[in-house]
PDB file of N, CA, C and O in Angstrom:
ATOM      1  N   UNK A   1       4.400 -16.376   0.271  1.00  0.00           N
ATOM      2  CA  UNK A   1       3.078 -15.767   0.264  1.00  0.00           C
ATOM      3  C   UNK A   1       3.235 -14.285  -0.070  1.00  0.00           C
ATOM      4  O   UNK A   1       4.090 -13.598   0.490  1.00  0.00           O
ATOM      5  N   UNK A   2       2.411 -13.812  -0.975  1.00  0.00           N
ATOM      6  CA  UNK A   2       2.427 -12.417  -1.388  1.00  0.00           C
ATOM      7  C   UNK A   2       1.157 -11.737  -0.888  1.00  0.00           C
ATOM      8  O   UNK A   2       0.160 -12.393  -0.586  1.00  0.00           O
ATOM      9  N   UNK A   3       1.214 -10.420  -0.809  1.00  0.00           N
ATOM     10  CA  UNK A   3       0.059  -9.655  -0.354  1.00  0.00           C
ATOM     11  C   UNK A   3      -0.178  -8.494  -1.313  1.00  0.00           C
ATOM     12  O   UNK A   3       0.750  -7.783  -1.698  1.00  0.00           O
ATOM     13  N   UNK A   4      -1.440  -8.320  -1.688  1.00  0.00           N
ATOM     14  CA  UNK A   4      -1.870  -7.158  -2.460  1.00  0.00           C
ATOM     15  C   UNK A   4      -2.533  -6.208  -1.479  1.00  0.00           C
ATOM     16  O   UNK A   4      -3.413  -6.607  -0.717  1.00  0.00           O
ATOM     17  N   UNK A   5      -2.114  -4.963  -1.499  1.00  0.00           N
ATOM     18  CA  UNK A   5      -2.808  -3.930  -0.731  1.00  0.00           C
ATOM     19  C   UNK A   5      -3.246  -2.861  -1.727  1.00  0.00           C
ATOM     20  O   UNK A   5      -2.423  -2.206  -2.367  1.00  0.00           O
ATOM     21  N   UNK A   6      -4.542  -2.703  -1.839  1.00  0.00           N
ATOM     22  CA  UNK A   6      -5.116  -1.736  -2.770  1.00  0.00           C
ATOM     23  C   UNK A   6      -5.553  -0.501  -1.986  1.00  0.00           C
ATOM     24  O   UNK A   6      -6.458  -0.570  -1.155  1.00  0.00           O
ATOM     25  N   UNK A   7      -4.909   0.615  -2.255  1.00  0.00           N
ATOM     26  CA  UNK A   7      -5.262   1.907  -1.646  1.00  0.00           C
ATOM     27  C   UNK A   7      -6.455   2.449  -2.424  1.00  0.00           C
ATOM     28  O   UNK A   7      -6.309   3.297  -3.304  1.00  0.00           O
ATOM     29  N   UNK A   8      -7.633   1.943  -2.083  1.00  0.00           N
ATOM     30  CA  UNK A   8      -8.843   2.212  -2.859  1.00  0.00           C
ATOM     31  C   UNK A   8      -9.195   3.699  -2.973  1.00  0.00           C
ATOM     32  O   UNK A   8      -9.632   4.119  -4.045  1.00  0.00           O
ATOM     33  N   UNK A   9      -9.028   4.518  -1.927  1.00  0.00           N
ATOM     34  CA  UNK A   9      -9.351   5.943  -2.082  1.00  0.00           C
ATOM     35  C   UNK A   9      -8.525   6.640  -3.168  1.00  0.00           C
ATOM     36  O   UNK A   9      -8.976   7.630  -3.744  1.00  0.00           O
ATOM     37  N   UNK A  10      -7.335   6.138  -3.448  1.00  0.00           N
ATOM     38  CA  UNK A  10      -6.489   6.748  -4.481  1.00  0.00           C
ATOM     39  C   UNK A  10      -6.825   6.272  -5.888  1.00  0.00           C
ATOM     40  O   UNK A  10      -6.354   6.851  -6.866  1.00  0.00           O
ATOM     41  N   UNK A  11      -7.626   5.233  -5.997  1.00  0.00           N
ATOM     42  CA  UNK A  11      -7.993   4.658  -7.293  1.00  0.00           C
ATOM     43  C   UNK A  11      -8.793   5.670  -8.106  1.00  0.00           C
ATOM     44  O   UNK A  11      -9.684   6.339  -7.581  1.00  0.00           O
ATOM     45  N   UNK A  12      -8.462   5.776  -9.411  1.00  0.00           N
ATOM     46  CA  UNK A  12      -9.198   6.681 -10.297  1.00  0.00           C
ATOM     47  C   UNK A  12     -10.161   5.930 -11.209  1.00  0.00           C
ATOM     48  O   UNK A  12     -10.868   6.541 -12.011  1.00  0.00           O
ATOM     49  N   UNK A  13     -10.189   4.601 -11.083  1.00  0.00           N
ATOM     50  CA  UNK A  13     -11.141   3.804 -11.857  1.00  0.00           C
ATOM     51  C   UNK A  13     -10.797   3.660 -13.329  1.00  0.00           C
ATOM     52  O   UNK A  13     -11.696   3.551 -14.163  1.00  0.00           O
ATOM     53  N   UNK A  14      -9.519   3.657 -13.665  1.00  0.00           N
ATOM     54  CA  UNK A  14      -9.128   3.543 -15.077  1.00  0.00           C
ATOM     55  C   UNK A  14      -9.440   2.156 -15.647  1.00  0.00           C
ATOM     56  O   UNK A  14      -9.660   2.021 -16.851  1.00  0.00           O
ATOM     57  N   UNK A  15      -9.460   1.125 -14.794  1.00  0.00           N
ATOM     58  CA  UNK A  15      -9.830  -0.220 -15.213  1.00  0.00           C
ATOM     59  C   UNK A  15      -8.699  -1.079 -15.738  1.00  0.00           C
ATOM     60  O   UNK A  15      -8.934  -2.216 -16.147  1.00  0.00           O
ATOM     61  N   UNK A  16      -7.476  -0.567 -15.738  1.00  0.00           N
ATOM     62  CA  UNK A  16      -6.365  -1.350 -16.284  1.00  0.00           C
ATOM     63  C   UNK A  16      -6.135  -2.636 -15.481  1.00  0.00           C
ATOM     64  O   UNK A  16      -5.806  -3.670 -16.063  1.00  0.00           O
ATOM     65  N   UNK A  17      -6.301  -2.586 -14.162  1.00  0.00           N
ATOM     66  CA  UNK A  17      -6.086  -3.783 -13.335  1.00  0.00           C
ATOM     67  C   UNK A  17      -7.096  -4.873 -13.683  1.00  0.00           C
ATOM     68  O   UNK A  17      -6.735  -6.044 -13.800  1.00  0.00           O
ATOM     69  N   UNK A  18      -8.352  -4.490 -13.847  1.00  0.00           N
ATOM     70  CA  UNK A  18      -9.400  -5.460 -14.186  1.00  0.00           C
ATOM     71  C   UNK A  18      -9.214  -6.009 -15.594  1.00  0.00           C
ATOM     72  O   UNK A  18      -9.550  -7.163 -15.862  1.00  0.00           O
ATOM     73  N   UNK A  19      -8.683  -5.192 -16.492  1.00  0.00           N
ATOM     74  CA  UNK A  19      -8.427  -5.655 -17.857  1.00  0.00           C
ATOM     75  C   UNK A  19      -7.267  -6.650 -17.879  1.00  0.00           C
ATOM     76  O   UNK A  19      -7.296  -7.625 -18.630  1.00  0.00           O
ATOM     77  N   UNK A  20      -6.254  -6.404 -17.059  1.00  0.00           N
ATOM     78  CA  UNK A  20      -5.076  -7.276 -17.022  1.00  0.00           C
ATOM     79  C   UNK A  20      -5.357  -8.563 -16.269  1.00  0.00           C
ATOM     80  O   UNK A  20      -4.951  -9.638 -16.710  1.00  0.00           O
ATOM     81  N   UNK A  21      -6.055  -8.470 -15.126  1.00  0.00           N
ATOM     82  CA  UNK A  21      -6.303  -9.665 -14.310  1.00  0.00           C
ATOM     83  C   UNK A  21      -7.734  -9.682 -13.758  1.00  0.00           C
ATOM     84  O   UNK A  21      -7.956  -9.348 -12.594  1.00  0.00           O
ATOM     85  N   UNK A  22      -8.691 -10.067 -14.588  1.00  0.00           N
ATOM     86  CA  UNK A  22     -10.084 -10.113 -14.136  1.00  0.00           C
ATOM     87  C   UNK A  22     -10.352 -11.160 -13.052  1.00  0.00           C
ATOM     88  O   UNK A  22     -11.418 -11.147 -12.436  1.00  0.00           O
ATOM     89  N   UNK A  23      -9.397 -12.070 -12.810  1.00  0.00           N
ATOM     90  CA  UNK A  23      -9.562 -13.052 -11.739  1.00  0.00           C
ATOM     91  C   UNK A  23      -9.465 -12.400 -10.362  1.00  0.00           C
ATOM     92  O   UNK A  23     -10.092 -12.869  -9.413  1.00  0.00           O
ATOM     93  N   UNK A  24      -8.681 -11.316 -10.242  1.00  0.00           N
ATOM     94  CA  UNK A  24      -8.496 -10.661  -8.945  1.00  0.00           C
ATOM     95  C   UNK A  24      -9.080  -9.248  -8.879  1.00  0.00           C
ATOM     96  O   UNK A  24      -9.143  -8.664  -7.798  1.00  0.00           O
ATOM     97  N   UNK A  25      -9.508  -8.688 -10.019  1.00  0.00           N
ATOM     98  CA  UNK A  25      -9.961  -7.297 -10.036  1.00  0.00           C
ATOM     99  C   UNK A  25     -11.283  -7.152 -10.772  1.00  0.00           C
ATOM    100  O   UNK A  25     -11.481  -7.738 -11.836  1.00  0.00           O
ATOM    101  N   UNK A  26     -12.192  -6.360 -10.192  1.00  0.00           N
ATOM    102  CA  UNK A  26     -13.454  -6.010 -10.848  1.00  0.00           C
ATOM    103  C   UNK A  26     -13.646  -4.508 -10.699  1.00  0.00           C
ATOM    104  O   UNK A  26     -12.987  -3.858  -9.888  1.00  0.00           O
ATOM    105  N   UNK A  27     -14.553  -3.976 -11.490  1.00  0.00           N
ATOM    106  CA  UNK A  27     -14.873  -2.558 -11.400  1.00  0.00           C
ATOM    107  C   UNK A  27     -16.220  -2.398 -10.695  1.00  0.00           C
ATOM    108  O   UNK A  27     -17.182  -3.100 -11.006  1.00  0.00           O
ATOM    109  N   UNK A  28     -16.275  -1.481  -9.755  1.00  0.00           N
ATOM    110  CA  UNK A  28     -17.494  -1.243  -8.987  1.00  0.00           C
ATOM    111  C   UNK A  28     -18.514  -0.502  -9.836  1.00  0.00           C
ATOM    112  O   UNK A  28     -18.183   0.473 -10.512  1.00  0.00           O
ATOM    113  N   UNK A  29     -19.749  -0.968  -9.798  1.00  0.00           N
ATOM    114  CA  UNK A  29     -20.814  -0.258 -10.510  1.00  0.00           C
ATOM    115  C   UNK A  29     -21.304   0.933  -9.686  1.00  0.00           C
ATOM    116  O   UNK A  29     -22.013   1.797 -10.200  1.00  0.00           O
ATOM    117  N   UNK A  30     -20.925   0.976  -8.412  1.00  0.00           N
ATOM    118  CA  UNK A  30     -21.354   2.069  -7.540  1.00  0.00           C
ATOM    119  C   UNK A  30     -20.529   3.339  -7.717  1.00  0.00           C
ATOM    120  O   UNK A  30     -21.083   4.424  -7.890  1.00  0.00           O
ATOM    121  N   UNK A  31     -19.200   3.203  -7.672  1.00  0.00           N
ATOM    122  CA  UNK A  31     -18.369   4.410  -7.761  1.00  0.00           C
ATOM    123  C   UNK A  31     -17.330   4.352  -8.874  1.00  0.00           C
ATOM    124  O   UNK A  31     -16.549   5.290  -9.029  1.00  0.00           O
ATOM    125  N   UNK A  32     -17.304   3.271  -9.651  1.00  0.00           N
ATOM    126  CA  UNK A  32     -16.407   3.166 -10.789  1.00  0.00           C
ATOM    127  C   UNK A  32     -14.968   2.816 -10.454  1.00  0.00           C
ATOM    128  O   UNK A  32     -14.127   2.737 -11.350  1.00  0.00           O
ATOM    129  N   UNK A  33     -14.670   2.604  -9.176  1.00  0.00           N
ATOM    130  CA  UNK A  33     -13.311   2.243  -8.779  1.00  0.00           C
ATOM    131  C   UNK A  33     -13.152   0.730  -8.820  1.00  0.00           C
ATOM    132  O   UNK A  33     -14.136  -0.008  -8.882  1.00  0.00           O
ATOM    133  N   UNK A  34     -11.908   0.278  -8.785  1.00  0.00           N
ATOM    134  CA  UNK A  34     -11.669  -1.165  -8.819  1.00  0.00           C
ATOM    135  C   UNK A  34     -11.798  -1.773  -7.425  1.00  0.00           C
ATOM    136  O   UNK A  34     -11.627  -1.102  -6.407  1.00  0.00           O
ATOM    137  N   UNK A  35     -12.102  -3.052  -7.420  1.00  0.00           N
ATOM    138  CA  UNK A  35     -12.200  -3.843  -6.194  1.00  0.00           C
ATOM    139  C   UNK A  35     -11.351  -5.092  -6.340  1.00  0.00           C
ATOM    140  O   UNK A  35     -11.246  -5.662  -7.426  1.00  0.00           O
ATOM    141  N   UNK A  36     -10.747  -5.515  -5.237  1.00  0.00           N
ATOM    142  CA  UNK A  36      -9.993  -6.762  -5.222  1.00  0.00           C
ATOM    143  C   UNK A  36     -10.970  -7.888  -4.868  1.00  0.00           C
ATOM    144  O   UNK A  36     -11.628  -7.838  -3.829  1.00  0.00           O
ATOM    145  N   UNK A  37     -11.059  -8.881  -5.716  1.00  0.00           N
ATOM    146  CA  UNK A  37     -11.974  -9.999  -5.513  1.00  0.00           C
ATOM    147  C   UNK A  37     -11.506 -10.836  -4.320  1.00  0.00           C
ATOM    148  O   UNK A  37     -10.349 -11.251  -4.260  1.00  0.00           O
ATOM    149  N   UNK A  38     -12.414 -11.078  -3.373  1.00  0.00           N
ATOM    150  CA  UNK A  38     -12.122 -11.932  -2.226  1.00  0.00           C
ATOM    151  C   UNK A  38     -11.242 -11.303  -1.164  1.00  0.00           C
ATOM    152  O   UNK A  38     -10.659 -12.008  -0.340  1.00  0.00           O
ATOM    153  N   UNK A  39     -11.142  -9.990  -1.176  1.00  0.00           N
ATOM    154  CA  UNK A  39     -10.240  -9.302  -0.246  1.00  0.00           C
ATOM    155  C   UNK A  39     -10.844  -9.129   1.143  1.00  0.00           C
ATOM    156  O   UNK A  39     -12.031  -9.359   1.373  1.00  0.00           O
ATOM    157  N   UNK A  40      -9.981  -8.717   2.045  1.00  0.00           N
ATOM    158  CA  UNK A  40     -10.382  -8.301   3.383  1.00  0.00           C
ATOM    159  C   UNK A  40     -10.241  -6.782   3.415  1.00  0.00           C
ATOM    160  O   UNK A  40      -9.231  -6.247   2.957  1.00  0.00           O
ATOM    161  N   UNK A  41     -11.232  -6.090   3.944  1.00  0.00           N
ATOM    162  CA  UNK A  41     -11.146  -4.637   4.060  1.00  0.00           C
ATOM    163  C   UNK A  41     -10.444  -4.282   5.365  1.00  0.00           C
ATOM    164  O   UNK A  41     -10.851  -4.711   6.444  1.00  0.00           O
ATOM    165  N   UNK A  42      -9.386  -3.492   5.244  1.00  0.00           N
ATOM    166  CA  UNK A  42      -8.608  -3.041   6.400  1.00  0.00           C
ATOM    167  C   UNK A  42      -8.581  -1.518   6.323  1.00  0.00           C
ATOM    168  O   UNK A  42      -7.809  -0.938   5.559  1.00  0.00           O
ATOM    169  N   UNK A  43      -9.427  -0.883   7.116  1.00  0.00           N
ATOM    170  CA  UNK A  43      -9.576   0.569   6.999  1.00  0.00           C
ATOM    171  C   UNK A  43     -10.152   0.875   5.630  1.00  0.00           C
ATOM    172  O   UNK A  43     -11.200   0.344   5.262  1.00  0.00           O
ATOM    173  N   UNK A  44      -9.474   1.728   4.870  1.00  0.00           N
ATOM    174  CA  UNK A  44      -9.925   2.043   3.513  1.00  0.00           C
ATOM    175  C   UNK A  44      -9.207   1.204   2.463  1.00  0.00           C
ATOM    176  O   UNK A  44      -9.485   1.339   1.271  1.00  0.00           O
ATOM    177  N   UNK A  45      -8.291   0.344   2.887  1.00  0.00           N
ATOM    178  CA  UNK A  45      -7.541  -0.514   1.968  1.00  0.00           C
ATOM    179  C   UNK A  45      -8.243  -1.849   1.781  1.00  0.00           C
ATOM    180  O   UNK A  45      -9.019  -2.292   2.628  1.00  0.00           O
ATOM    181  N   UNK A  46      -7.950  -2.477   0.651  1.00  0.00           N
ATOM    182  CA  UNK A  46      -8.382  -3.841   0.391  1.00  0.00           C
ATOM    183  C   UNK A  46      -7.122  -4.703   0.388  1.00  0.00           C
ATOM    184  O   UNK A  46      -6.135  -4.357  -0.261  1.00  0.00           O
ATOM    185  N   UNK A  47      -7.152  -5.822   1.111  1.00  0.00           N
ATOM    186  CA  UNK A  47      -5.968  -6.666   1.277  1.00  0.00           C
ATOM    187  C   UNK A  47      -6.305  -8.097   0.866  1.00  0.00           C
ATOM    188  O   UNK A  47      -7.339  -8.645   1.247  1.00  0.00           O
ATOM    189  N   UNK A  48      -5.403  -8.686   0.077  1.00  0.00           N
ATOM    190  CA  UNK A  48      -5.583 -10.062  -0.355  1.00  0.00           C
ATOM    191  C   UNK A  48      -4.230 -10.761  -0.340  1.00  0.00           C
ATOM    192  O   UNK A  48      -3.253 -10.239  -0.877  1.00  0.00           O
ATOM    193  N   UNK A  49      -4.170 -11.935   0.272  1.00  0.00           N
ATOM    194  CA  UNK A  49      -2.961 -12.751   0.249  1.00  0.00           C
ATOM    195  C   UNK A  49      -3.090 -13.751  -0.892  1.00  0.00           C
ATOM    196  O   UNK A  49      -4.137 -14.368  -1.083  1.00  0.00           O
ATOM    197  N   UNK A  50      -1.994 -13.900  -1.656  1.00  0.00           N
ATOM    198  CA  UNK A  50      -1.988 -14.785  -2.817  1.00  0.00           C
ATOM    199  C   UNK A  50      -0.715 -15.621  -2.813  1.00  0.00           C
ATOM    200  O   UNK A  50       0.281 -15.255  -2.188  1.00  0.00           O
ATOM    201  N   UNK A  51      -0.759 -16.738  -3.511  1.00  0.00           N
ATOM    202  CA  UNK A  51       0.386 -17.659  -3.578  1.00  0.00           C
ATOM    203  C   UNK A  51       1.461 -17.169  -4.541  1.00  0.00           C
ATOM    204  O   UNK A  51       2.652 -17.297  -4.259  1.00  0.00           O
ATOM    205  N   UNK A  52       1.046 -16.608  -5.680  1.00  0.00           N
ATOM    206  CA  UNK A  52       2.006 -16.107  -6.655  1.00  0.00           C
ATOM    207  C   UNK A  52       1.482 -14.820  -7.274  1.00  0.00           C
ATOM    208  O   UNK A  52       0.275 -14.583  -7.323  1.00  0.00           O
ATOM    209  N   UNK A  53       2.411 -13.990  -7.746  1.00  0.00           N
ATOM    210  CA  UNK A  53       2.030 -12.680  -8.254  1.00  0.00           C
ATOM    211  C   UNK A  53       1.343 -12.742  -9.610  1.00  0.00           C
ATOM    212  O   UNK A  53       0.309 -12.104  -9.804  1.00  0.00           O
ATOM    213  N   UNK A  54       1.891 -13.488 -10.535  1.00  0.00           N
ATOM    214  CA  UNK A  54       1.286 -13.607 -11.856  1.00  0.00           C
ATOM    215  C   UNK A  54       0.935 -12.258 -12.454  1.00  0.00           C
ATOM    216  O   UNK A  54       1.769 -11.353 -12.496  1.00  0.00           O
ATOM    217  N   UNK A  55      -0.291 -12.127 -12.914  1.00  0.00           N
ATOM    218  CA  UNK A  55      -0.752 -10.919 -13.587  1.00  0.00           C
ATOM    219  C   UNK A  55      -0.924  -9.731 -12.641  1.00  0.00           C
ATOM    220  O   UNK A  55      -1.039  -8.595 -13.102  1.00  0.00           O
ATOM    221  N   UNK A  56      -0.943  -9.969 -11.336  1.00  0.00           N
ATOM    222  CA  UNK A  56      -1.084  -8.853 -10.396  1.00  0.00           C
ATOM    223  C   UNK A  56       0.143  -7.947 -10.420  1.00  0.00           C
ATOM    224  O   UNK A  56       0.033  -6.747 -10.167  1.00  0.00           O
ATOM    225  N   UNK A  57       1.301  -8.506 -10.720  1.00  0.00           N
ATOM    226  CA  UNK A  57       2.498  -7.687 -10.878  1.00  0.00           C
ATOM    227  C   UNK A  57       2.323  -6.760 -12.077  1.00  0.00           C
ATOM    228  O   UNK A  57       2.659  -5.578 -11.999  1.00  0.00           O
ATOM    229  N   UNK A  58       1.802  -7.285 -13.182  1.00  0.00           N
ATOM    230  CA  UNK A  58       1.545  -6.461 -14.362  1.00  0.00           C
ATOM    231  C   UNK A  58       0.513  -5.381 -14.060  1.00  0.00           C
ATOM    232  O   UNK A  58       0.656  -4.241 -14.503  1.00  0.00           O
ATOM    233  N   UNK A  59      -0.533  -5.738 -13.303  1.00  0.00           N
ATOM    234  CA  UNK A  59      -1.572  -4.771 -12.945  1.00  0.00           C
ATOM    235  C   UNK A  59      -1.000  -3.640 -12.101  1.00  0.00           C
ATOM    236  O   UNK A  59      -1.314  -2.472 -12.329  1.00  0.00           O
ATOM    237  N   UNK A  60      -0.166  -3.984 -11.130  1.00  0.00           N
ATOM    238  CA  UNK A  60       0.434  -2.961 -10.260  1.00  0.00           C
ATOM    239  C   UNK A  60       1.361  -2.049 -11.052  1.00  0.00           C
ATOM    240  O   UNK A  60       1.368  -0.836 -10.841  1.00  0.00           O
ATOM    241  N   UNK A  61       2.138  -2.620 -11.957  1.00  0.00           N
ATOM    242  CA  UNK A  61       3.053  -1.814 -12.765  1.00  0.00           C
ATOM    243  C   UNK A  61       2.306  -0.909 -13.736  1.00  0.00           C
ATOM    244  O   UNK A  61       2.800   0.167 -14.075  1.00  0.00           O
ATOM    245  N   UNK A  62       1.131  -1.321 -14.189  1.00  0.00           N
ATOM    246  CA  UNK A  62       0.359  -0.543 -15.157  1.00  0.00           C
ATOM    247  C   UNK A  62      -0.522   0.522 -14.513  1.00  0.00           C
ATOM    248  O   UNK A  62      -0.993   1.427 -15.201  1.00  0.00           O
ATOM    249  N   UNK A  63      -0.752   0.428 -13.207  1.00  0.00           N
ATOM    250  CA  UNK A  63      -1.641   1.381 -12.527  1.00  0.00           C
ATOM    251  C   UNK A  63      -1.073   2.804 -12.635  1.00  0.00           C
ATOM    252  O   UNK A  63       0.047   3.054 -12.190  1.00  0.00           O
ATOM    253  N   UNK A  64      -1.833   3.732 -13.220  1.00  0.00           N
ATOM    254  CA  UNK A  64      -1.300   5.083 -13.417  1.00  0.00           C
ATOM    255  C   UNK A  64      -1.159   5.903 -12.139  1.00  0.00           C
ATOM    256  O   UNK A  64      -0.440   6.902 -12.133  1.00  0.00           O
ATOM    257  N   UNK A  65      -1.828   5.505 -11.055  1.00  0.00           N
ATOM    258  CA  UNK A  65      -1.725   6.272  -9.800  1.00  0.00           C
ATOM    259  C   UNK A  65      -1.022   5.484  -8.695  1.00  0.00           C
ATOM    260  O   UNK A  65      -0.980   5.922  -7.545  1.00  0.00           O
ATOM    261  N   UNK A  66      -0.471   4.319  -9.050  1.00  0.00           N
ATOM    262  CA  UNK A  66       0.294   3.500  -8.105  1.00  0.00           C
ATOM    263  C   UNK A  66      -0.445   3.232  -6.796  1.00  0.00           C
ATOM    264  O   UNK A  66       0.117   3.395  -5.713  1.00  0.00           O
ATOM    265  N   UNK A  67      -1.704   2.822  -6.903  1.00  0.00           N
ATOM    266  CA  UNK A  67      -2.483   2.536  -5.700  1.00  0.00           C
ATOM    267  C   UNK A  67      -2.541   1.037  -5.397  1.00  0.00           C
ATOM    268  O   UNK A  67      -3.232   0.617  -4.469  1.00  0.00           O
ATOM    269  N   UNK A  68      -1.809   0.227  -6.186  1.00  0.00           N
ATOM    270  CA  UNK A  68      -1.713  -1.212  -5.946  1.00  0.00           C
ATOM    271  C   UNK A  68      -0.317  -1.487  -5.415  1.00  0.00           C
ATOM    272  O   UNK A  68       0.678  -1.278  -6.109  1.00  0.00           O
ATOM    273  N   UNK A  69      -0.255  -1.957  -4.178  1.00  0.00           N
ATOM    274  CA  UNK A  69       1.028  -2.225  -3.537  1.00  0.00           C
ATOM    275  C   UNK A  69       1.173  -3.727  -3.340  1.00  0.00           C
ATOM    276  O   UNK A  69       0.244  -4.391  -2.882  1.00  0.00           O
ATOM    277  N   UNK A  70       2.333  -4.256  -3.686  1.00  0.00           N
ATOM    278  CA  UNK A  70       2.600  -5.684  -3.577  1.00  0.00           C
ATOM    279  C   UNK A  70       3.722  -5.926  -2.590  1.00  0.00           C
ATOM    280  O   UNK A  70       4.728  -5.217  -2.573  1.00  0.00           O
ATOM    281  N   UNK A  71       3.527  -6.948  -1.765  1.00  0.00           N
ATOM    282  CA  UNK A  71       4.512  -7.312  -0.741  1.00  0.00           C
ATOM    283  C   UNK A  71       4.841  -8.790  -0.856  1.00  0.00           C
ATOM    284  O   UNK A  71       3.976  -9.618  -1.142  1.00  0.00           O
ATOM    285  N   UNK A  72       6.113  -9.106  -0.626  1.00  0.00           N
ATOM    286  CA  UNK A  72       6.570 -10.478  -0.478  1.00  0.00           C
ATOM    287  C   UNK A  72       6.931 -10.604   0.998  1.00  0.00           C
ATOM    288  O   UNK A  72       7.954 -10.090   1.452  1.00  0.00           O
ATOM    289  N   UNK A  73       6.079 -11.289   1.726  1.00  0.00           N
ATOM    290  CA  UNK A  73       6.138 -11.306   3.199  1.00  0.00           C
ATOM    291  C   UNK A  73       6.018  -9.871   3.676  1.00  0.00           C
ATOM    292  O   UNK A  73       4.967  -9.267   3.460  1.00  0.00           O
ATOM    293  N   UNK A  74       7.015  -9.291   4.306  1.00  0.00           N
ATOM    294  CA  UNK A  74       6.932  -7.902   4.763  1.00  0.00           C
ATOM    295  C   UNK A  74       7.738  -6.945   3.904  1.00  0.00           C
ATOM    296  O   UNK A  74       7.845  -5.763   4.231  1.00  0.00           O
ATOM    297  N   UNK A  75       8.312  -7.440   2.803  1.00  0.00           N
ATOM    298  CA  UNK A  75       9.132  -6.609   1.926  1.00  0.00           C
ATOM    299  C   UNK A  75       8.281  -6.047   0.792  1.00  0.00           C
ATOM    300  O   UNK A  75       7.662  -6.802   0.042  1.00  0.00           O
ATOM    301  N   UNK A  76       8.250  -4.723   0.667  1.00  0.00           N
ATOM    302  CA  UNK A  76       7.467  -4.082  -0.389  1.00  0.00           C
ATOM    303  C   UNK A  76       8.164  -4.256  -1.719  1.00  0.00           C
ATOM    304  O   UNK A  76       9.348  -3.949  -1.853  1.00  0.00           O
ATOM    305  N   UNK A  77       7.419  -4.756  -2.717  1.00  0.00           N
ATOM    306  CA  UNK A  77       7.938  -4.925  -4.058  1.00  0.00           C
ATOM    307  C   UNK A  77       7.566  -3.729  -4.932  1.00  0.00           C
ATOM    308  O   UNK A  77       8.399  -3.207  -5.674  1.00  0.00           O
ATOM    309  N   UNK A  78       6.325  -3.308  -4.837  1.00  0.00           N
ATOM    310  CA  UNK A  78       5.808  -2.154  -5.589  1.00  0.00           C
ATOM    311  C   UNK A  78       4.906  -1.359  -4.676  1.00  0.00           C
ATOM    312  O   UNK A  78       4.354  -0.339  -5.090  1.00  0.00           O
TER     313      UNK A  78
END
């Protein structure tokens, strides 16, 4: 099981995550930042557990401000 943690306050709204993986990422019409689809809000972070990384690994690697963090169980990958 993998976990996505999106540090939403650090997001600059570039949209690369939503372009790479629209199944897990959308852009907010309110503030222009990205949102994780189906996530749980934990403080200011958005958290989503997923079965496999797939395109989310590409999204995290492409994020210019590194606000997408990926974990494999409790081990941080990005």
